Each structure stands twice: as C-alpha cells, then as structure tokens.
C-alpha positions as CSV (number, residue, x, y, z in Angstrom):
1,M,-15.8,7.2,-88.7
2,K,-15.7,10.2,-90.9
3,S,-16.1,13.6,-89.2
4,W,-19.2,14.5,-91.2
5,V,-21.0,11.4,-89.9
6,K,-20.2,12.3,-86.3
7,I,-21.5,15.8,-86.9
8,A,-24.7,14.4,-88.4
9,L,-25.2,12.0,-85.5
10,W,-24.7,14.7,-82.9
11,S,-26.9,17.1,-84.7
12,T,-29.7,14.5,-84.9
13,F,-29.2,13.8,-81.1
14,G,-29.4,17.5,-80.3
15,L,-32.5,18.0,-82.4
16,T,-34.2,15.0,-80.7
17,V,-33.5,16.4,-77.3
18,I,-34.9,19.8,-78.2
19,V,-38.1,18.2,-79.6
20,L,-38.5,16.1,-76.5
21,L,-38.1,19.1,-74.2
22,M,-40.6,21.0,-76.2
23,M,-43.1,18.2,-75.9
24,V,-42.5,17.9,-72.2
25,R,-42.9,21.7,-71.8
26,S,-46.1,21.7,-73.8
27,E,-47.4,18.8,-71.7
28,Q,-46.5,20.7,-68.5
29,D,-48.2,23.9,-69.7
30,E,-51.5,22.0,-70.1
31,F,-51.5,20.8,-66.5
32,T,-54.3,22.2,-64.3
33,I,-52.5,23.7,-61.4
34,D,-53.4,22.8,-57.8
35,K,-54.0,25.1,-54.9
36,P,-50.6,26.6,-54.1
37,E,-48.5,25.7,-51.1
38,I,-48.4,29.0,-49.1
39,I,-45.5,29.7,-46.8
40,I,-45.6,32.8,-44.5
41,H,-42.6,33.9,-42.5
42,I,-43.5,36.0,-39.5
43,N,-40.9,38.1,-37.6
44,G,-42.3,38.3,-34.1
45,E,-45.8,37.5,-32.8
46,N,-47.9,39.6,-35.1
47,A,-49.5,37.5,-37.9
48,F,-50.7,40.3,-40.1
49,L,-51.5,37.9,-42.9
50,T,-52.8,34.4,-42.8
51,K,-52.6,31.7,-45.5
52,D,-56.4,31.8,-46.1
53,E,-56.4,35.6,-46.4
54,L,-53.5,35.6,-48.9
55,Y,-55.2,32.9,-51.0
56,T,-58.5,34.9,-50.9
57,R,-56.8,38.1,-52.1
58,L,-55.2,36.3,-55.0
59,R,-58.5,34.9,-56.1
60,R,-60.3,38.2,-55.8
61,K,-57.5,39.8,-57.9
62,G,-58.1,37.2,-60.6
63,L,-54.6,35.8,-60.3
64,I,-55.9,32.4,-59.2
65,Y,-59.1,30.8,-60.6
66,N,-60.7,27.3,-61.1
67,G,-59.4,25.4,-64.1
68,Q,-56.3,27.5,-64.4
69,T,-53.4,25.8,-66.3
70,K,-49.7,26.1,-65.7
71,E,-49.4,28.2,-68.9
72,Q,-51.9,30.7,-67.5
73,L,-50.1,31.1,-64.2
74,K,-48.5,34.6,-64.2
75,V,-45.6,34.2,-61.7
76,S,-44.1,37.7,-62.1
77,K,-47.5,39.3,-61.9
78,I,-48.4,37.5,-58.7
79,E,-45.0,38.5,-57.1
80,T,-45.6,42.1,-58.1
81,Y,-49.1,42.1,-56.6
82,L,-47.8,40.5,-53.3
83,R,-45.0,43.0,-52.9
84,S,-47.5,45.9,-53.3
85,M,-49.2,44.8,-50.1
86,T,-47.9,47.1,-47.3
87,E,-47.6,44.2,-44.8
88,V,-45.4,42.2,-47.2
89,K,-41.6,42.7,-47.1
90,D,-40.8,40.3,-49.9
91,A,-42.5,37.6,-52.0
92,K,-41.4,34.7,-54.2
93,V,-43.5,32.4,-56.4
94,F,-42.1,29.0,-57.5
95,S,-43.6,26.8,-60.2
96,K,-42.8,23.1,-59.8
97,I,-43.2,19.9,-62.0
98,G,-46.8,19.0,-62.6
99,G,-49.5,21.2,-61.1
100,N,-47.7,22.0,-57.9
101,W,-46.5,25.6,-57.1
102,T,-45.5,27.6,-54.0
103,V,-46.1,31.1,-52.8
104,E,-43.6,32.3,-50.1
105,V,-43.9,35.7,-48.4
106,D,-42.0,37.5,-45.6
107,I,-44.2,39.7,-43.4
108,R,-43.1,43.1,-42.0
109,K,-42.5,43.5,-38.3
110,P,-44.5,46.4,-36.8
111,I,-42.9,48.4,-34.0
112,A,-45.4,51.3,-33.5
113,R,-49.0,52.1,-34.3
114,I,-49.4,55.8,-35.3
115,F,-52.6,57.8,-35.0
116,N,-51.9,61.0,-36.9
117,K,-53.6,64.4,-36.5
118,F,-56.0,63.7,-39.3
119,G,-57.6,60.8,-37.5
120,E,-55.8,58.2,-39.7
121,T,-54.0,55.2,-38.3
122,F,-51.2,53.0,-39.7
123,Y,-48.2,51.0,-38.5
124,L,-44.5,51.6,-38.8
125,D,-42.2,48.6,-39.2
126,D,-38.7,47.8,-38.0
127,L,-37.2,49.0,-41.3
128,G,-39.0,52.4,-41.3
129,Y,-41.8,51.5,-43.8
130,T,-45.5,52.2,-43.2
131,M,-48.1,49.4,-43.1
132,A,-51.8,49.5,-43.3
133,P,-53.8,48.2,-40.3
134,S,-54.8,44.6,-40.4
135,T,-58.4,43.5,-40.5
136,I,-57.5,40.3,-38.6
137,H,-54.9,41.3,-36.1
138,T,-53.9,44.1,-33.8
139,A,-50.2,44.3,-33.0
140,R,-49.1,44.7,-29.4
141,V,-46.8,47.7,-30.0
142,V,-46.3,51.2,-28.7
143,V,-49.0,53.7,-29.7
144,V,-48.0,57.1,-31.2
145,T,-50.4,60.0,-31.0
146,G,-50.4,63.8,-31.2
147,N,-49.1,66.3,-33.7
148,I,-48.1,63.8,-36.4
149,S,-48.7,65.0,-39.9
150,D,-47.2,61.9,-41.7
151,K,-49.5,59.5,-43.5
152,I,-49.4,55.9,-44.7
153,T,-48.2,57.3,-48.0
154,S,-45.1,58.8,-46.4
155,P,-41.8,57.7,-47.9
156,P,-39.6,55.2,-45.9
157,V,-37.6,56.6,-43.0
158,E,-34.3,56.0,-44.8
159,K,-35.3,58.3,-47.7
160,I,-36.5,61.0,-45.3
161,I,-33.2,60.9,-43.4
162,N,-31.3,61.3,-46.7
163,N,-33.5,64.2,-47.9
164,P,-32.9,67.4,-45.9
165,S,-36.0,69.1,-47.4
166,W,-38.2,66.3,-46.0
167,K,-36.7,66.3,-42.5
168,S,-38.2,69.7,-41.8
169,I,-41.8,68.7,-42.6
170,R,-41.9,65.0,-41.6
171,K,-41.5,63.6,-38.1
172,I,-41.9,59.9,-38.8
173,D,-38.1,59.5,-38.7
174,D,-38.1,60.8,-35.1
175,V,-41.0,58.5,-34.2
176,Y,-38.9,55.6,-35.7
177,R,-35.9,56.4,-33.6
178,I,-37.8,56.4,-30.4
179,S,-40.1,53.4,-31.1
180,S,-37.3,51.3,-32.5
181,Y,-35.3,51.8,-29.3
182,V,-38.3,50.9,-27.2
183,C,-39.1,47.9,-29.2
184,N,-35.6,46.5,-29.0
185,D,-35.1,47.0,-25.2
186,P,-36.9,44.5,-22.9
187,L,-37.2,47.0,-20.0
188,L,-38.6,49.8,-22.1
189,R,-40.8,47.6,-24.2
190,S,-42.6,46.5,-21.0
191,L,-42.6,50.0,-19.6
192,I,-43.6,52.5,-22.3
193,G,-47.2,52.2,-23.6
194,Q,-47.6,55.5,-25.6
195,I,-45.5,58.2,-27.3
196,H,-47.2,61.6,-27.8
197,R,-45.9,64.5,-29.8
198,K,-47.0,67.9,-28.4
199,M,-47.6,71.0,-30.5
200,N,-44.2,72.5,-29.5
201,G,-42.5,69.4,-31.0
202,D,-41.6,67.7,-27.7
203,F,-42.2,64.0,-27.5
204,V,-43.8,62.7,-24.2
205,L,-43.6,59.1,-23.1
206,I,-46.4,57.6,-21.1
207,P,-45.5,54.5,-19.0
208,E,-47.8,51.6,-18.4
209,V,-47.3,52.0,-14.6
210,G,-46.6,54.9,-12.3
211,G,-48.8,57.6,-13.7
212,Q,-46.0,60.0,-14.5
213,K,-45.2,61.7,-17.8
214,I,-41.7,61.4,-19.3
215,I,-40.7,64.6,-21.2
216,F,-38.4,63.2,-23.8
217,G,-38.0,66.3,-25.9
218,T,-36.6,66.0,-29.4
219,A,-35.2,62.9,-31.2
220,Y,-33.1,64.3,-34.0
221,S,-30.4,61.6,-33.9
222,N,-29.8,58.1,-32.8
223,E,-27.1,59.4,-30.3
224,E,-29.6,61.8,-28.7
225,V,-32.2,59.0,-28.3
226,R,-29.7,56.5,-26.9
227,E,-28.4,59.0,-24.3
228,K,-31.8,60.0,-23.1
229,F,-32.9,56.4,-22.7
230,R,-29.7,55.6,-20.9
231,K,-30.5,58.3,-18.3
232,L,-34.1,57.0,-18.0
233,K,-33.0,53.4,-17.5
234,I,-30.6,54.5,-14.7
235,F,-33.4,56.4,-13.1
236,Y,-35.8,53.4,-13.2
237,T,-33.2,50.9,-12.0
238,E,-31.5,53.0,-9.3
239,A,-33.9,55.6,-8.1
240,I,-37.4,54.2,-8.5
241,P,-36.8,51.1,-6.2
242,Y,-36.1,53.6,-3.4
243,E,-38.4,56.4,-4.2
244,G,-41.4,54.4,-5.4
245,W,-43.4,54.5,-8.6
246,N,-45.9,57.1,-7.5
247,K,-43.7,59.8,-6.1
248,Y,-43.1,61.8,-9.3
249,E,-45.6,63.5,-11.6
250,E,-43.1,64.3,-14.3
251,I,-39.7,63.2,-15.4
252,S,-37.8,65.4,-17.9
253,L,-35.0,64.1,-20.1
254,K,-34.7,67.3,-22.2
255,Y,-31.6,68.6,-20.4
256,D,-28.1,67.5,-21.1
257,K,-26.6,65.1,-18.6
258,Q,-29.3,65.4,-16.1
259,I,-32.8,64.3,-15.2
260,V,-35.3,66.9,-13.8
261,C,-38.1,65.4,-11.7
262,K,-41.3,67.0,-10.5
263,K,-42.9,65.5,-7.4
264,K,-46.6,65.0,-7.1
265,S,-48.5,67.6,-5.0
C-alpha cells in the first residue's frame, strides 16, 4: 500500500476518534450532577465539620444548586472556597463519569483554645494555624487565657518564628510550643487544663487536680519548653506519690536545673 494511502487512513482514524471524544464530552457536560460523595478525614476526636454542614455551606455559597449540569460544576472554585475555611487543611474535588462527583477534605487538629485579652476566642491547630470556633463542636483541648494579644487573623506560627520583628509583639508561637508539648504527652494532656499568661510575660499552668499553680515562665524555644516539662514530669512521678497532691501551693519551673516549691499554709 502506498504511503499516502496509509497516511490518509490514519488521518481519518484520528479525526474520527477526536469527533467521538468531543461527542462524549458534550454528552457528559449535559449530565445533571448528583449530590456529591463527601469524604471528611478527621485527625483525632474533634469533628469540626460534618458532611451535612459542608454540603449546606456549598449550597449557601451557590456552588451547588438544583438542576446543575456537569459543565456548570466549577471544581477549582469549590476547592478554593473549601481551603478558605479555617478548619480545613486541604480539599480536593473529583468529577467522575456521568453525574457522580466527590468532595474530599482534611480537617485541622486543634491543640489549644485561646481566649485573648480582647474577649475573642479561636483555636490553634497542630501545625500552628488559627481556626475559628465551631458551631457544632467544642474541642477537648487545653484552654489558654490571659495577656494574649494575638487574634484569629494572626499569621501561622512558622512565619512568626522566621520573622524577628513579629516575635517581639506576638506570643502565639510561645503558646504553640507549650500546648503542642502538652497535647503530645499522655501524662501532661490528662494533667494540664489551662495555660495562663500573666502581665509580666510568665506562663502559668493550672492542673486539673491538686489545686497548685505551676509557674512555667517563658517559652522562647523548644529546648526550653522540653527541659521544663522534663523537670515537671520527674516531680509528678517521683515526688508527688510521696508528698501528696495537696501539699504544695505553687511549683516554679523558672529556674535552671531546679524546681522551687511553695507549701500551702
């Protein structure tokens, strides 16, 4: 067979395939889409967003509506909207054959609830990002109060750490160091109920039991925080079983390589 005949046949075949694909695509675009399959990944026990709540938000935003066709489905716009939610860490939207499609989101894991000095409240997650309070769920995490000027609009902890000019005016990075350590340690997580920042800059830890105050002091680095908690855990595992929970009024971790205790009157 002559080469020009082969070329003509292959060209005809290719053109036919393209036309068929365009017809299938056009037919797919005209499908009325179904209600999406919603998948929510939760890290921990705090369900800050339910499937019904997410679906309701998408409808209120006008991103989902009755009679919507596949062509009218704005995948990238939906992903952008979902990622703008403070409780969402990441989001993906998949369009499938026919009218089926999927919304998949990863929810942030809160480690502390902050009540700042302006009377506002928000959460801090395990990556150092702020989160708005949920209308459907209250997380069981350590509470942070006192002289905290940071707000929900504060930049992530990582950016604050890498910006020296921010470190002098923001304290959410210090809060993150303490609350992250508490959250990841089984003993401390069950023991510490509140973190309070005094006007002089010292952090005070308030246990769930015992009635004493733990003067933590500053939290300028991970090493400082780790060393102070190491001393505290030694005290609770080796001293408290012999002395009792109610013997001390105050426990100070401020001083290097020592614990200073004040007995109750």
